[in-house]
C-alpha positions, 0 to 999 in steps of 0.5 A: 530393122524394126517396122510397125503395123503401118509399115507392115500393111505398106509392105503387103500392098507393095508386094502385089502391085510395085506400080501403086502409087504413094497416094493410094497406098497412103489412102489404104493405110490411113496416112498421108502420101508424104508419110507414105514416102518417107516410109517406103524410103526407109524401108528400102534404105534398111533393105526391108524392101530389096528391090521393085521388080516387074515378073516378065513371062519367059515365053513372051520374051523368047525363053520358053524353056525353064528348068530347075537345076540342082547342082552338087559340089565336089567339096564345101570349101567356102572359096569354091562356095563363094566362087560358085555364087559369083558365077551364078550371080553373074550368069544371065541364064540363071534367074534365081540361085538359091544355096540350100541344104540337103541332097544338093548345094544349089537349086537354080532356076534357069531359062532358055530359048532351046534345049540346044541353048541349054545344053550349050549352057550346061557346057560352059557353066557346069562342064568346065568347072571342076569343082562340080561333082554334078547336076540334075535338070528338072524341066518346068512343065507349067509355072503355076505360081510366080512371084516373090511376096513373103508373108509379112508378120505385123509386130504386136503392139506392146 
């Protein structure tokens, strides 16, 4: 996956606003709209750009309860880890999931309409799974930053 200085600048721009037109991006980086479209298409096909998304307010769509959940598995076997990853991907309540090192095996970002709904989720997602040793829930009091933008390293010109 190679990208150059122009691609790096394009990535910085579209991470801040994925609705900006190719014409506007091209103008900002000094290339034509067509050249910009070709570069964006390549960046997507090479999975440098993984997705074009909008960040939605959980409160605005009726899911004001947000939690970070630390999950520990009974055993760290590949089949158990893969099965849990699949469950995370298929759960609508789980917004983000990370397989991590440290005290927990996974960190999940979960939303719910009410605490009662979250309790129901824990019963069907955690308590019935014999591979889960335990989980710890931290309720989010205030989301102070939301996004997926990562710093883009600009390649050196050789």
